[in-house]
DRENTORKOL-3810 file (N, C-alpha, C; in nm, 4 decimals):
REM DRENTORKOL-3810
@n.u->-3.2076; n.v->4.5552; n.w->-3.8291; ca.u->-3.2246; ca.v->4.4466; ca.w->-3.9242; c.u->-3.3360; c.v->4.3559; c.w->-3.8730
@n.u->-3.4311; n.v->4.3258; n.w->-3.9570; ca.u->-3.5454; ca.v->4.2448; ca.w->-3.9184; c.u->-3.5055; c.v->4.0985; c.w->-3.9047
@n.u->-3.5877; n.v->4.0248; n.w->-3.8298; ca.u->-3.5598; ca.v->3.8824; ca.w->-3.8073; c.u->-3.5527; c.v->3.8066; c.w->-3.9393
@n.u->-3.6409; n.v->3.8422; n.w->-4.0330; ca.u->-3.6398; ca.v->3.7779; ca.w->-4.1651; c.u->-3.5055; c.v->3.7986; c.w->-4.2336
@n.u->-3.4545; n.v->3.9211; n.w->-4.2225; ca.u->-3.3266; ca.v->3.9521; ca.w->-4.2862; c.u->-3.2160; c.v->3.8656; c.w->-4.2289
@n.u->-3.2184; n.v->3.8442; n.w->-4.0964; ca.u->-3.1153; ca.v->3.7624; ca.w->-4.0331; c.u->-3.1222; c.v->3.6181; c.w->-4.0809
@n.u->-3.2406; n.v->3.5696; n.w->-4.0995; ca.u->-3.2545; ca.v->3.4296; ca.w->-4.1421; c.u->-3.2016; c.v->3.4084; c.w->-4.2833
@n.u->-3.1892; n.v->3.5159; n.w->-4.3580; ca.u->-3.1397; ca.v->3.5058; ca.w->-4.4952; c.u->-2.9872; c.v->3.5116; c.w->-4.5031
@n.u->-2.9221; n.v->3.5517; n.w->-4.3919; ca.u->-2.7763; ca.v->3.5648; ca.w->-4.3919; c.u->-2.7091; c.v->3.4280; c.w->-4.3849
@n.u->-2.5951; n.v->3.4201; n.w->-4.4491; ca.u->-2.5150; ca.v->3.2987; ca.w->-4.4369; c.u->-2.4535; c.v->3.2954; c.w->-4.2966
@n.u->-2.4102; n.v->3.1789; n.w->-4.2549; ca.u->-2.3453; ca.v->3.1671; ca.w->-4.1237; c.u->-2.2239; c.v->3.2580; c.w->-4.1153
@n.u->-2.1491; n.v->3.2669; n.w->-4.2228; ca.u->-2.0292; ca.v->3.3503; ca.w->-4.2250; c.u->-2.0658; c.v->3.4975; c.w->-4.2035
@n.u->-2.1675; n.v->3.5447; n.w->-4.2741; ca.u->-2.2086; ca.v->3.6841; ca.w->-4.2601; c.u->-2.2682; c.v->3.7114; c.w->-4.1220
@n.u->-2.3425; n.v->3.6144; n.w->-4.0699; ca.u->-2.4004; ca.v->3.6303; ca.w->-3.9372; c.u->-2.2911; c.v->3.6375; c.w->-3.8312
@n.u->-2.1891; n.v->3.5527; n.w->-3.8433; ca.u->-2.0764; ca.v->3.5575; ca.w->-3.7497; c.u->-2.0033; c.v->3.6906; c.w->-3.7598
@n.u->-1.9886; n.v->3.7425; n.w->-3.8816; ca.u->-1.9232; ca.v->3.8718; ca.w->-3.9014; c.u->-2.0050; c.v->3.9823; c.w->-3.8358
@n.u->-2.1355; n.v->3.9773; n.w->-3.8528; ca.u->-2.2237; ca.v->4.0760; ca.w->-3.7920; c.u->-2.2142; c.v->4.0703; c.w->-3.6400
@n.u->-2.2108; n.v->3.9520; n.w->-3.5844; ca.u->-2.1964; ca.v->3.9361; ca.w->-3.4394; c.u->-2.0626; c.v->3.9931; c.w->-3.3924
@n.u->-1.9558; n.v->3.9616; n.w->-3.4640; ca.u->-1.8229; ca.v->4.0113; ca.w->-3.4270; c.u->-1.8186; c.v->4.1641; c.w->-3.4333
@n.u->-1.8759; n.v->4.2205; n.w->-3.5384; ca.u->-1.8793; ca.v->4.3668; ca.w->-3.5521; c.u->-1.9600; c.v->4.4298; c.w->-3.4386
@n.u->-2.0711; n.v->4.3678; n.w->-3.4053; ca.u->-2.1565; ca.v->4.4188; ca.w->-3.2982; c.u->-2.0847; c.v->4.4130; c.w->-3.1639
@n.u->-2.0166; n.v->4.3022; n.w->-3.1378; ca.u->-1.9415; ca.v->4.2894; ca.w->-3.0122; c.u->-1.8290; c.v->4.3917; c.w->-3.0046
@n.u->-1.7625; n.v->4.4145; n.w->-3.1172; ca.u->-1.6555; ca.v->4.5144; ca.w->-3.1213; c.u->-1.7114; c.v->4.6533; c.w->-3.0929
@n.u->-1.8254; n.v->4.6854; n.w->-3.1516; ca.u->-1.8886; ca.v->4.8150; ca.w->-3.1295; c.u->-1.9301; c.v->4.8284; c.w->-2.9836
@n.u->-1.9794; n.v->4.7210; n.w->-2.9244; ca.u->-2.0193; ca.v->4.7236; ca.w->-2.7840; c.u->-1.8991; c.v->4.7521; c.w->-2.6946
@n.u->-1.7869; n.v->4.6923; n.w->-2.7241; ca.u->-1.6653; ca.v->4.7190; ca.w->-2.6475; c.u->-1.6263; c.v->4.8658; c.w->-2.6595
@n.u->-1.6313; n.v->4.9196; n.w->-2.7804; ca.u->-1.5974; ca.v->5.0605; ca.w->-2.8022; c.u->-1.6929; c.v->5.1537; c.w->-2.7271
@n.u->-1.8216; n.v->5.1205; n.w->-2.7281; ca.u->-1.9193; ca.v->5.2036; ca.w->-2.6579; c.u->-1.8965; c.v->5.1986; c.w->-2.5070
@n.u->-1.8631; n.v->5.0816; n.w->-2.4539; ca.u->-1.8354; ca.v->5.0696; ca.w->-2.3099; c.u->-1.7106; c.v->5.1498; c.w->-2.2720
@n.u->-1.6085; n.v->5.1439; n.w->-2.3575; ca.u->-1.4873; ca.v->5.2212; ca.w->-2.3317; c.u->-1.5172; c.v->5.3708; c.w->-2.3325
@n.u->-1.5991; n.v->5.4154; n.w->-2.4263; ca.u->-1.6368; ca.v->5.5561; ca.w->-2.4339; c.u->-1.7133; c.v->5.5980; c.w->-2.3088
@n.u->-1.8054; n.v->5.5151; n.w->-2.2652; ca.u->-1.8832; ca.v->5.5453; ca.w->-2.1454; c.u->-1.7919; c.v->5.5550; c.w->-2.0229
@n.u->-1.6994; n.v->5.4613; n.w->-2.0095; ca.u->-1.6051; ca.v->5.4651; ca.w->-1.8967; c.u->-1.5201; c.v->5.5918; c.w->-1.9007
@n.u->-1.4742; n.v->5.6290; n.w->-2.0204; ca.u->-1.3925; ca.v->5.7499; ca.w->-2.0339; c.u->-1.4728; c.v->5.8739; c.w->-1.9959
@n.u->-1.5993; n.v->5.8801; n.w->-2.0363; ca.u->-1.6848; ca.v->5.9939; ca.w->-2.0015; c.u->-1.7058; c.v->6.0015; c.w->-1.8507
@n.u->-1.7331; n.v->5.8867; n.w->-1.7898; ca.u->-1.7560; ca.v->5.8849; ca.w->-1.6453; c.u->-1.6299; c.v->5.9267; c.w->-1.5700
@n.u->-1.5144; n.v->5.8830; n.w->-1.6174; ca.u->-1.3880; ca.v->5.9205; ca.w->-1.5540; c.u->-1.3631; c.v->6.0700; c.w->-1.5678
@n.u->-1.3900; n.v->6.1258; n.w->-1.6871; ca.u->-1.3751; ca.v->6.2707; ca.w->-1.7056; c.u->-1.4678; c.v->6.3466; c.w->-1.6123
@n.u->-1.5884; n.v->6.2983; n.w->-1.5992; ca.u->-1.6854; ca.v->6.3632; ca.w->-1.5114; c.u->-1.6367; c.v->6.3623; c.w->-1.3669
@n.u->-1.5814; n.v->6.2502; n.w->-1.3230; ca.u->-1.5277; ca.v->6.2412; ca.w->-1.1869; c.u->-1.4116; c.v->6.3376; c.w->-1.1676
@n.u->-1.3246; n.v->6.3462; n.w->-1.2666; ca.u->-1.2106; ca.v->6.4380; ca.w->-1.2571; c.u->-1.2583; c.v->6.5831; c.w->-1.2492
@n.u->-1.3606; n.v->6.6156; n.w->-1.3267; ca.u->-1.4141; ca.v->6.7521; ca.w->-1.3229; c.u->-1.4715; c.v->6.7837; c.w->-1.1854
@n.u->-1.5401; n.v->6.6887; n.w->-1.1253; ca.u->-1.5963; ca.v->6.7103; ca.w->-0.9919; c.u->-1.4853; c.v->6.7290; c.w->-0.8887
@n.u->-1.3804; n.v->6.6511; n.w->-0.9002; ca.u->-1.2680; ca.v->6.6637; ca.w->-0.8071; c.u->-1.2024; c.v->6.8004; c.w->-0.8238
@n.u->-1.1897; n.v->6.8453; n.w->-0.9492; ca.u->-1.1299; ca.v->6.9763; ca.w->-0.9742; c.u->-1.2127; c.v->7.0883; c.w->-0.9112
@n.u->-1.3428; n.v->7.0696; n.w->-0.9027; ca.u->-1.4304; ca.v->7.1715; ca.w->-0.8450; c.u->-1.4548; c.v->7.1507; c.w->-0.6959
@n.u->-1.3947; n.v->7.0468; n.w->-0.6400; ca.u->-1.4177; ca.v->7.0159; ca.w->-0.4993; c.u->-1.3744; c.v->7.1308; c.w->-0.4091
@n.u->-1.2616; n.v->7.1927; n.w->-0.4401; ca.u->-1.2139; ca.v->7.3034; ca.w->-0.3572; c.u->-1.3141; c.v->7.4185; c.w->-0.3575
@n.u->-1.3719; n.v->7.4457; n.w->-0.4736; ca.u->-1.4734; ca.v->7.5515; ca.w->-0.4819; c.u->-1.5948; c.v->7.5156; c.w->-0.3964
@n.u->-1.6358; n.v->7.3897; n.w->-0.4029; ca.u->-1.7496; ca.v->7.3453; ca.w->-0.3219; c.u->-1.7192; c.v->7.3584; c.w->-0.1727
@n.u->-1.5980; n.v->7.3234; n.w->-0.1351; ca.u->-1.5588; ca.v->7.3321; ca.w->0.0056; c.u->-1.5541; c.v->7.4777; c.w->0.0511
@n.u->-1.5024; n.v->7.5660; n.w->-0.0323; ca.u->-1.4986; ca.v->7.7088; ca.w->0.0014; c.u->-1.6405; c.v->7.7618; c.w->0.0229
@n.u->-1.7309; n.v->7.7228; n.w->-0.0652; ca.u->-1.8698; ca.v->7.7667; ca.w->-0.0531; c.u->-1.9325; c.v->7.7127; c.w->0.0756
@n.u->-1.9045; n.v->7.5875; n.w->0.1082; ca.u->-1.9583; ca.v->7.5277; ca.w->0.2308; c.u->-1.9027; c.v->7.5994; c.w->0.3542
@n.u->-1.7735; n.v->7.6306; n.w->0.3526; ca.u->-1.7132; ca.v->7.7032; ca.w->0.4644; c.u->-1.7767; c.v->7.8410; c.w->0.4794
@n.u->-1.8011; n.v->7.9074; n.w->0.3691; ca.u->-1.8630; ca.v->8.0402; ca.w->0.3717; c.u->-2.0036; c.v->8.0321; c.w->0.4324
@n.u->-2.0796; n.v->7.9324; n.w->0.3891; ca.u->-2.2151; ca.v->7.9167; ca.w->0.4414; c.u->-2.2133; c.v->7.8804; c.w->0.5894
@n.u->-2.1184; n.v->7.7975; n.w->0.6277; ca.u->-2.1061; ca.v->7.7611; ca.w->0.7688; c.u->-2.0709; c.v->7.8843; c.w->0.8514
@n.u->-1.9842; n.v->7.9686; n.w->0.7984; ca.u->-1.9490; ca.v->8.0934; ca.w->0.8663; c.u->-2.0708; c.v->8.1822; c.w->0.8851
@n.u->-2.1529; n.v->8.1907; n.w->0.7809; ca.u->-2.2763; ca.v->8.2694; ca.w->0.7912; c.u->-2.3694; c.v->8.2116; c.w->0.8968
@n.u->-2.3796; n.v->8.0815; n.w->0.9018; ca.u->-2.4652; ca.v->8.0167; ca.w->1.0004; c.u->-2.4140; c.v->8.0437; c.w->1.1420
@n.u->-2.2825; n.v->8.0328; n.w->1.1593; ca.u->-2.2243; ca.v->8.0590; ca.w->1.2913; c.u->-2.2505; c.v->8.2036; c.w->1.3343
@n.u->-2.2350; n.v->8.2968; n.w->1.2418; ca.u->-2.2600; ca.v->8.4382; ca.w->1.2717; c.u->-2.4059; c.v->8.4576; c.w->1.3128
@n.u->-2.4957; n.v->8.3976; n.w->1.2391; ca.u->-2.6377; ca.v->8.4090; ca.w->1.2699; c.u->-2.6693; c.v->8.3494; c.w->1.4070
@n.u->-2.6180; n.v->8.2284; n.w->1.4326; ca.u->-2.6467; ca.v->8.1632; ca.w->1.5611; c.u->-2.5880; c.v->8.2416; c.w->1.6784
@n.u->-2.4685; n.v->8.2954; n.w->1.6599; ca.u->-2.4072; ca.v->8.3764; ca.w->1.7657; c.u->-2.4948; c.v->8.4973; c.w->1.7957
@n.u->-2.5399; n.v->8.5652; n.w->1.6941; ca.u->-2.6252; ca.v->8.6824; ca.w->1.7116; c.u->-2.7559; c.v->8.6419; c.w->1.7772
@n.u->-2.8096; n.v->8.5290; n.w->1.7348; ca.u->-2.9358; ca.v->8.4810; ca.w->1.7915; c.u->-2.9210; c.v->8.4515; c.w->1.9421
@n.u->-2.8148; n.v->8.3795; n.w->1.9782; ca.u->-2.7936; ca.v->8.3467; ca.w->2.1188; c.u->-2.7687; c.v->8.4730; c.w->2.2032
@n.u->-2.6953; n.v->8.5676; n.w->2.1493; ca.u->-2.6720; ca.v->8.6934; ca.w->2.2213; c.u->-2.8047; c.v->8.7663; c.w->2.2431
@n.u->-2.8885; n.v->8.7657; n.w->2.1441; ca.u->-3.0179; ca.v->8.8321; ca.w->2.1557; c.u->-3.1070; c.v->8.7609; c.w->2.2583
@n.u->-3.0974; n.v->8.6286; n.w->2.2602; ca.u->-3.1781; ca.v->8.5519; ca.w->2.3562; c.u->-3.1305; c.v->8.5776; c.w->2.4989
@n.u->-3.0006; n.v->8.5936; n.w->2.5198; ca.u->-2.9455; ca.v->8.6191; ca.w->2.6519; c.u->-2.9919; c.v->8.7545; c.w->2.7055
@n.u->-3.0122; n.v->8.8495; n.w->2.6173; ca.u->-3.0540; ca.v->8.9837; ca.w->2.6576; c.u->-3.1966; c.v->8.9811; c.w->2.7134
@n.u->-3.2737; n.v->8.8880; n.w->2.6771; ca.u->-3.4144; ca.v->8.8839; ca.w->2.7169; c.u->-3.4321; c.v->8.8139; c.w->2.8449
END
């Protein structure tokens, strides 16, 4: 709505528009919070998978380092 349009509104209509806008802002904030909370829950649900993958990679690293050190000792 253009500034000119706002200047043409009665005080009553302008107050109604402000109230509607504030209500919509509250609803949008609630939606954003709900989305962020869902996202956090999804990450927590996948945390075990992430930990399993990290353990697997750490195991691979340990195997590699053990082999490397054994090879270095031979020389």
